[in-house]
N, CA, C and O atoms as a GROMACS GRO file, in nm:
protein
  320
    1MET      N    1  -5.092   0.399  -1.829
    1MET     CA    2  -4.987   0.499  -1.843
    1MET      C    3  -4.860   0.447  -1.776
    1MET      O    4  -4.864   0.396  -1.664
    2TYR      N    5  -4.751   0.460  -1.842
    2TYR     CA    6  -4.621   0.414  -1.793
    2TYR      C    7  -4.558   0.522  -1.707
    2TYR      O    8  -4.545   0.636  -1.751
    3ASN      N    9  -4.520   0.487  -1.586
    3ASN     CA   10  -4.457   0.582  -1.494
    3ASN      C   11  -4.310   0.547  -1.481
    3ASN      O   12  -4.274   0.453  -1.410
    4LYS      N   13  -4.225   0.621  -1.549
    4LYS     CA   14  -4.081   0.594  -1.552
    4LYS      C   15  -4.019   0.598  -1.412
    4LYS      O   16  -3.925   0.523  -1.386
    5SER      N   17  -4.068   0.682  -1.323
    5SER     CA   18  -4.009   0.694  -1.191
    5SER      C   19  -4.030   0.569  -1.105
    5SER      O   20  -3.958   0.550  -1.007
    6LYS      N   21  -4.126   0.485  -1.139
    6LYS     CA   22  -4.152   0.364  -1.060
    6LYS      C   23  -4.092   0.239  -1.124
    6LYS      O   24  -4.119   0.128  -1.080
    7ARG      N   25  -4.013   0.256  -1.224
    7ARG     CA   26  -3.952   0.146  -1.296
    7ARG      C   27  -3.846   0.080  -1.207
    7ARG      O   28  -3.769   0.148  -1.140
    8ASN      N   29  -3.843  -0.052  -1.208
    8ASN     CA   30  -3.741  -0.127  -1.136
    8ASN      C   31  -3.644  -0.186  -1.238
    8ASN      O   32  -3.686  -0.246  -1.337
    9ALA      N   33  -3.516  -0.168  -1.212
    9ALA     CA   34  -3.415  -0.220  -1.303
    9ALA      C   35  -3.338  -0.332  -1.234
    9ALA      O   36  -3.321  -0.331  -1.112
   10HIS      N   37  -3.294  -0.428  -1.312
   10HIS     CA   38  -3.220  -0.543  -1.260
   10HIS      C   39  -3.114  -0.578  -1.365
   10HIS      O   40  -3.147  -0.595  -1.482
   11LEU      N   41  -2.990  -0.589  -1.324
   11LEU     CA   42  -2.881  -0.622  -1.415
   11LEU      C   43  -2.867  -0.775  -1.420
   11LEU      O   44  -2.866  -0.841  -1.316
   12VAL      N   45  -2.856  -0.830  -1.541
   12VAL     CA   46  -2.843  -0.974  -1.560
   12VAL      C   47  -2.717  -1.002  -1.640
   12VAL      O   48  -2.694  -0.943  -1.745
   13GLY      N   49  -2.636  -1.095  -1.589
   13GLY     CA   50  -2.518  -1.139  -1.660
   13GLY      C   51  -2.531  -1.286  -1.693
   13GLY      O   52  -2.572  -1.366  -1.608
   14VAL      N   53  -2.496  -1.324  -1.815
   14VAL     CA   54  -2.506  -1.463  -1.858
   14VAL      C   55  -2.371  -1.510  -1.909
   14VAL      O   56  -2.316  -1.454  -2.004
   15GLY      N   57  -2.317  -1.613  -1.845
   15GLY     CA   58  -2.192  -1.673  -1.889
   15GLY      C   59  -2.222  -1.792  -1.978
   15GLY      O   60  -2.306  -1.876  -1.944
   16ILE      N   61  -2.155  -1.800  -2.091
   16ILE     CA   62  -2.185  -1.908  -2.184
   16ILE      C   63  -2.075  -2.014  -2.192
   16ILE      O   64  -2.089  -2.112  -2.264
   17ASP      N   65  -1.967  -1.995  -2.118
   17ASP     CA   66  -1.862  -2.097  -2.116
   17ASP      C   67  -1.878  -2.182  -1.990
   17ASP      O   68  -1.855  -2.134  -1.879
   18HIS      N   69  -1.917  -2.305  -2.007
   18HIS     CA   70  -1.937  -2.393  -1.891
   18HIS      C   71  -1.901  -2.535  -1.930
   18HIS      O   72  -1.984  -2.610  -1.982
   19SER      N   73  -1.778  -2.570  -1.906
   19SER     CA   74  -1.729  -2.701  -1.949
   19SER      C   75  -1.731  -2.804  -1.836
   19SER      O   76  -1.704  -2.921  -1.860
   20ASP      N   77  -1.762  -2.762  -1.713
   20ASP     CA   78  -1.754  -2.856  -1.601
   20ASP      C   79  -1.889  -2.914  -1.560
   20ASP      O   80  -1.895  -2.993  -1.466
   21GLY      N   81  -1.998  -2.877  -1.629
   21GLY     CA   82  -2.129  -2.934  -1.600
   21GLY      C   83  -2.202  -2.872  -1.482
   21GLY      O   84  -2.315  -2.911  -1.454
   22HIS      N   85  -2.141  -2.778  -1.413
   22HIS     CA   86  -2.207  -2.713  -1.299
   22HIS      C   87  -2.302  -2.604  -1.348
   22HIS      O   88  -2.276  -2.538  -1.449
   23LYS      N   89  -2.411  -2.588  -1.276
   23LYS     CA   90  -2.504  -2.479  -1.305
   23LYS      C   91  -2.488  -2.375  -1.196
   23LYS      O   92  -2.517  -2.402  -1.079
   24ARG      N   93  -2.443  -2.258  -1.234
   24ARG     CA   94  -2.414  -2.152  -1.136
   24ARG      C   95  -2.516  -2.039  -1.150
   24ARG      O   96  -2.543  -1.990  -1.259
   25ILE      N   97  -2.571  -2.000  -1.035
   25ILE     CA   98  -2.664  -1.888  -1.030
   25ILE      C   99  -2.632  -1.807  -0.905
   25ILE      O  100  -2.627  -1.862  -0.795
   26THR      N  101  -2.610  -1.679  -0.923
   26THR     CA  102  -2.590  -1.587  -0.811
   26THR      C  103  -2.697  -1.480  -0.825
   26THR      O  104  -2.704  -1.411  -0.927
   27GLN      N  105  -2.779  -1.466  -0.721
   27GLN     CA  106  -2.886  -1.366  -0.725
   27GLN      C  107  -2.871  -1.269  -0.609
   27GLN      O  108  -2.835  -1.307  -0.498
   28ALA      N  109  -2.898  -1.144  -0.637
   28ALA     CA  110  -2.898  -1.039  -0.536
   28ALA      C  111  -3.016  -0.948  -0.567
   28ALA      O  112  -3.088  -0.968  -0.664
   29GLU      N  113  -3.035  -0.849  -0.484
   29GLU     CA  114  -3.150  -0.759  -0.501
   29GLU      C  115  -3.147  -0.687  -0.635
   29GLU      O  116  -3.251  -0.668  -0.698
   30ARG      N  117  -3.027  -0.646  -0.678
   30ARG     CA  118  -3.017  -0.564  -0.799
   30ARG      C  119  -2.955  -0.635  -0.919
   30ARG      O  120  -2.947  -0.576  -1.026
   31PHE      N  121  -2.911  -0.762  -0.902
   31PHE     CA  122  -2.851  -0.832  -1.016
   31PHE      C  123  -2.864  -0.982  -1.003
   31PHE      O  124  -2.888  -1.036  -0.895
   32SER      N  125  -2.850  -1.049  -1.117
   32SER     CA  126  -2.843  -1.196  -1.124
   32SER      C  127  -2.732  -1.232  -1.221
   32SER      O  128  -2.718  -1.172  -1.327
   33ILE      N  129  -2.653  -1.332  -1.183
   33ILE     CA  130  -2.549  -1.386  -1.269
   33ILE      C  131  -2.584  -1.533  -1.292
   33ILE      O  132  -2.605  -1.608  -1.197
   34ILE      N  133  -2.590  -1.572  -1.418
   34ILE     CA  134  -2.634  -1.707  -1.453
   34ILE      C  135  -2.530  -1.771  -1.544
   34ILE      O  136  -2.488  -1.712  -1.644
   35GLY      N  137  -2.489  -1.893  -1.508
   35GLY     CA  138  -2.403  -1.972  -1.594
   35GLY      C  139  -2.258  -1.932  -1.588
   35GLY      O  140  -2.214  -1.856  -1.502
   36GLY      N  141  -2.184  -1.987  -1.683
   36GLY     CA  142  -2.041  -1.960  -1.692
   36GLY      C  143  -1.959  -2.061  -1.615
   36GLY      O  144  -2.007  -2.128  -1.524
   37SER      N  145  -1.834  -2.070  -1.652
   37SER     CA  146  -1.739  -2.153  -1.578
   37SER      C  147  -1.720  -2.090  -1.440
   37SER      O  148  -1.766  -1.978  -1.415
   38GLU      N  149  -1.653  -2.161  -1.352
   38GLU     CA  150  -1.627  -2.107  -1.219
   38GLU      C  151  -1.555  -1.972  -1.228
   38GLU      O  152  -1.590  -1.877  -1.158
   39GLU      N  153  -1.454  -1.966  -1.315
   39GLU     CA  154  -1.377  -1.842  -1.331
   39GLU      C  155  -1.463  -1.729  -1.388
   39GLU      O  156  -1.462  -1.617  -1.336
   40THR      N  157  -1.535  -1.757  -1.494
   40THR     CA  158  -1.618  -1.654  -1.558
   40THR      C  159  -1.727  -1.605  -1.464
   40THR      O  160  -1.750  -1.485  -1.452
   41HIS      N  161  -1.793  -1.697  -1.397
   41HIS     CA  162  -1.900  -1.660  -1.304
   41HIS      C  163  -1.845  -1.570  -1.193
   41HIS      O  164  -1.906  -1.470  -1.156
   42GLY      N  165  -1.729  -1.606  -1.141
   42GLY     CA  166  -1.667  -1.526  -1.037
   42GLY      C  167  -1.629  -1.387  -1.085
   42GLY      O  168  -1.648  -1.288  -1.014
   43ARG      N  169  -1.574  -1.380  -1.206
   43ARG     CA  170  -1.535  -1.249  -1.262
   43ARG      C  171  -1.657  -1.161  -1.286
   43ARG      O  172  -1.655  -1.041  -1.259
   44MET      N  173  -1.764  -1.222  -1.338
   44MET     CA  174  -1.886  -1.143  -1.362
   44MET      C  175  -1.945  -1.093  -1.230
   44MET      O  176  -1.986  -0.978  -1.220
   45THR      N  177  -1.947  -1.180  -1.130
   45THR     CA  178  -2.001  -1.141  -1.000
   45THR      C  179  -1.918  -1.028  -0.939
   45THR      O  180  -1.974  -0.932  -0.886
   46GLU      N  181  -1.787  -1.039  -0.948
   46GLU     CA  182  -1.698  -0.934  -0.896
   46GLU      C  183  -1.721  -0.802  -0.971
   46GLU      O  184  -1.728  -0.696  -0.910
   47THR      N  185  -1.733  -0.809  -1.102
   47THR     CA  186  -1.756  -0.689  -1.183
   47THR      C  187  -1.885  -0.620  -1.144
   47THR      O  188  -1.888  -0.499  -1.126
   48VAL      N  189  -1.991  -0.696  -1.132
   48VAL     CA  190  -2.122  -0.637  -1.102
   48VAL      C  191  -2.124  -0.582  -0.959
   48VAL      O  192  -2.179  -0.474  -0.935
   49THR      N  193  -2.064  -0.653  -0.866
   49THR     CA  194  -2.058  -0.604  -0.727
   49THR      C  195  -1.984  -0.470  -0.721
   49THR      O  196  -2.030  -0.376  -0.656
   50LYS      N  197  -1.870  -0.462  -0.786
   50LYS     CA  198  -1.792  -0.337  -0.788
   50LYS      C  199  -1.866  -0.227  -0.863
   50LYS      O  200  -1.857  -0.110  -0.827
   51THR      N  201  -1.940  -0.265  -0.967
   51THR     CA  202  -2.019  -0.167  -1.042
   51THR      C  203  -2.123  -0.103  -0.952
   51THR      O  204  -2.140   0.019  -0.954
   52PHE      N  205  -2.193  -0.182  -0.872
   52PHE     CA  206  -2.293  -0.126  -0.780
   52PHE      C  207  -2.228  -0.044  -0.669
   52PHE      O  208  -2.287   0.054  -0.623
   53GLU      N  209  -2.110  -0.081  -0.626
   53GLU     CA  210  -2.038   0.002  -0.529
   53GLU      C  211  -2.008   0.139  -0.588
   53GLU      O  212  -2.023   0.241  -0.520
   54THR      N  213  -1.965   0.142  -0.714
   54THR     CA  214  -1.938   0.269  -0.783
   54THR      C  215  -2.065   0.350  -0.798
   54THR      O  216  -2.066   0.471  -0.772
   55LEU      N  217  -2.173   0.286  -0.841
   55LEU     CA  218  -2.300   0.357  -0.856
   55LEU      C  219  -2.343   0.419  -0.722
   55LEU      O  220  -2.384   0.534  -0.717
   56ASP      N  221  -2.332   0.341  -0.615
   56ASP     CA  222  -2.370   0.391  -0.482
   56ASP      C  223  -2.285   0.511  -0.442
   56ASP      O  224  -2.337   0.609  -0.389
   57ARG      N  225  -2.154   0.504  -0.467
   57ARG     CA  226  -2.065   0.616  -0.433
   57ARG      C  227  -2.103   0.742  -0.511
   57ARG      O  228  -2.093   0.853  -0.459
   58ARG      N  229  -2.147   0.723  -0.634
   58ARG     CA  230  -2.185   0.836  -0.719
   58ARG      C  231  -2.330   0.882  -0.696
   58ARG      O  232  -2.374   0.981  -0.754
   59GLY      N  233  -2.402   0.809  -0.611
   59GLY     CA  234  -2.541   0.845  -0.584
   59GLY      C  235  -2.633   0.818  -0.702
   59GLY      O  236  -2.731   0.890  -0.722
   60LYS      N  237  -2.601   0.715  -0.780
   60LYS     CA  238  -2.681   0.683  -0.899
   60LYS      C  239  -2.741   0.544  -0.884
   60LYS      O  240  -2.701   0.466  -0.798
   61SER      N  241  -2.837   0.514  -0.970
   61SER     CA  242  -2.900   0.383  -0.968
   61SER      C  243  -2.921   0.334  -1.111
   61SER      O  244  -2.907   0.412  -1.206
   62LEU      N  245  -2.954   0.207  -1.126
   62LEU     CA  246  -2.982   0.155  -1.259
   62LEU      C  247  -3.101   0.226  -1.322
   62LEU      O  248  -3.106   0.243  -1.444
   63GLU      N  249  -3.194   0.266  -1.240
   63GLU     CA  250  -3.314   0.333  -1.290
   63GLU      C  251  -3.285   0.471  -1.347
   63GLU      O  252  -3.361   0.521  -1.431
   64THR      N  253  -3.176   0.534  -1.303
   64THR     CA  254  -3.151   0.673  -1.342
   64THR      C  255  -3.026   0.694  -1.427
   64THR      O  256  -3.011   0.799  -1.489
   65ILE      N  257  -2.938   0.595  -1.432
   65ILE     CA  258  -2.810   0.617  -1.500
   65ILE      C  259  -2.824   0.604  -1.651
   65ILE      O  260  -2.905   0.526  -1.702
   66ASP      N  261  -2.746   0.682  -1.721
   66ASP     CA  262  -2.739   0.676  -1.867
   66ASP      C  263  -2.672   0.544  -1.907
   66ASP      O  264  -2.576   0.501  -1.842
   67LYS      N  265  -2.721   0.480  -2.012
   67LYS     CA  266  -2.666   0.351  -2.057
   67LYS      C  267  -2.518   0.359  -2.088
   67LYS      O  268  -2.443   0.266  -2.056
   68LYS      N  269  -2.474   0.467  -2.150
   68LYS     CA  270  -2.333   0.482  -2.184
   68LYS      C  271  -2.247   0.490  -2.058
   68LYS      O  272  -2.141   0.428  -2.051
   69GLU      N  273  -2.293   0.567  -1.960
   69GLU     CA  274  -2.218   0.579  -1.834
   69GLU      C  275  -2.213   0.444  -1.763
   69GLU      O  276  -2.109   0.407  -1.708
   70LEU      N  277  -2.324   0.371  -1.762
   70LEU     CA  278  -2.324   0.238  -1.699
   70LEU      C  279  -2.225   0.147  -1.768
   70LEU      O  280  -2.151   0.074  -1.701
   71SER      N  281  -2.222   0.149  -1.899
   71SER     CA  282  -2.128   0.066  -1.975
   71SER      C  283  -1.984   0.100  -1.938
   71SER      O  284  -1.901   0.010  -1.923
   72GLU      N  285  -1.954   0.227  -1.924
   72GLU     CA  286  -1.819   0.271  -1.887
   72GLU      C  287  -1.783   0.223  -1.746
   72GLU      O  288  -1.671   0.180  -1.722
   73ILE      N  289  -1.878   0.232  -1.654
   73ILE     CA  290  -1.854   0.188  -1.516
   73ILE      C  291  -1.829   0.038  -1.511
   73ILE      O  292  -1.739  -0.008  -1.442
   74ILE      N  293  -1.909  -0.039  -1.585
   74ILE     CA  294  -1.890  -0.184  -1.589
   74ILE      C  295  -1.751  -0.214  -1.644
   74ILE      O  296  -1.680  -0.297  -1.587
   75HIS      N  297  -1.713  -0.149  -1.752
   75HIS     CA  298  -1.581  -0.172  -1.813
   75HIS      C  299  -1.468  -0.139  -1.714
   75HIS      O  300  -1.369  -0.212  -1.706
   76GLU      N  301  -1.483  -0.030  -1.641
   76GLU     CA  302  -1.381   0.012  -1.544
   76GLU      C  303  -1.368  -0.087  -1.429
   76GLU      O  304  -1.262  -0.097  -1.368
   77ASN      N  305  -1.474  -0.160  -1.399
   77ASN     CA  306  -1.474  -0.249  -1.284
   77ASN      C  307  -1.446  -0.396  -1.317
   77ASN      O  308  -1.454  -0.482  -1.229
   78LYS      N  309  -1.414  -0.425  -1.443
   78LYS     CA  310  -1.379  -0.563  -1.478
   78LYS      C  311  -1.244  -0.597  -1.417
   78LYS      O  312  -1.152  -0.515  -1.422
   79PRO      N  313  -1.232  -0.718  -1.360
   79PRO     CA  314  -1.102  -0.759  -1.304
   79PRO      C  315  -0.996  -0.764  -1.414
   79PRO      O  316  -1.025  -0.796  -1.529
   80ALA      N  317  -0.874  -0.734  -1.376
   80ALA     CA  318  -0.762  -0.734  -1.473
   80ALA      C  319  -0.724  -0.874  -1.513
   80ALA      O  320  -0.632  -0.892  -1.593
   0.00000   0.00000   0.00000
């Protein structure tokens, strides 16, 4: 039997632009960022970090948030 309340969620970001040959991986408790150029990897990491700050302020988690709301929060937290 599947117990939805015990589900663990993890956000994964994958960058596909990597022209410098470096392999970049940033891992945290709630997310992983893999690949990308230095700029892309940094932007994704900043976006996800700010997204989790917003979720924490709102008292929400990946396990409980609606997909549409999460998408909106991610979009709001992308660097300009």
